[in-house]
Residue, then its C-alpha position, 0 to 999 in steps of 0.5 A: m758314451e759315458t754312462y753309469a753301471g746299473t743303467g744298463k749301458v756301458r762307459f767308453e773311455y779312450k787313453h792315449f798310449a802314444f808310445i812310438g815315439n814323438e810322433s806318435v805323441k804330436a798325432a795324440e796330442a792333434s787328434e784331442c785338436a780336433a776333439e775340440q771341433d767334434m772331430f775325434w774320430p774322423y781324425h783317429d780313423t784318418i791318422f790310423a790310416n795314414q800310418r806309413g812306419e814309425n816316426v818316418n814323418s808320416y805324422s809331421p806337425a804338417a801333415l797333422k794339420n793337412f789331415a785337419a784340412a782335408l777333414g775341412l776342420d777349422t784349420a786356424a783353431f786347430n793348427d793354433c791349438l796344435d801348435s800350442g802343445k795344449y795337450s802335451r801333458i794329457v796324452r803323457s799323462e795317459l802313457e804314463e798311467g798306461r805304463n802303470r797298469g801294463v800296458t806295452s801295447t795297441p789296442t789295449l782294452f780294459i773290460n771291468g778291469t780285466e786286461v784284453k790285448g791285441a784286436i779282437p773281432f766287435d762280436q767278441l768285443q760285444s758278447m763280453v760286454e752283453t755278459i757283463l750288463a746281463n750280470q749288473 
């Protein structure tokens, strides 16, 4: 969701922080390929639901393509996208951006520039955002 300050709405940006190795990079790239078919969030959720450890082939190209097929994506388009490395530069750039901002783990949120590390309950996040919106 993207909106502008002063409208009473929130701008949300998702940035990849694929720091665990090549598998996390390929998984991030795959989620961007899924986004081309408006399936970023379902694909994202599938990736996280299928974590089996770090760099143990959970996110091999074949596994990532199987996730796409299971979600009903156009597999030919998805596979071409993933095989091309189309999003490699973006994923690596977002990792570098995170490092430059001092990110060391996921999830990390920035709310109006304030870093929030770790998973926080939705109601706490909602309260933080509502406080900011009330002060605009």
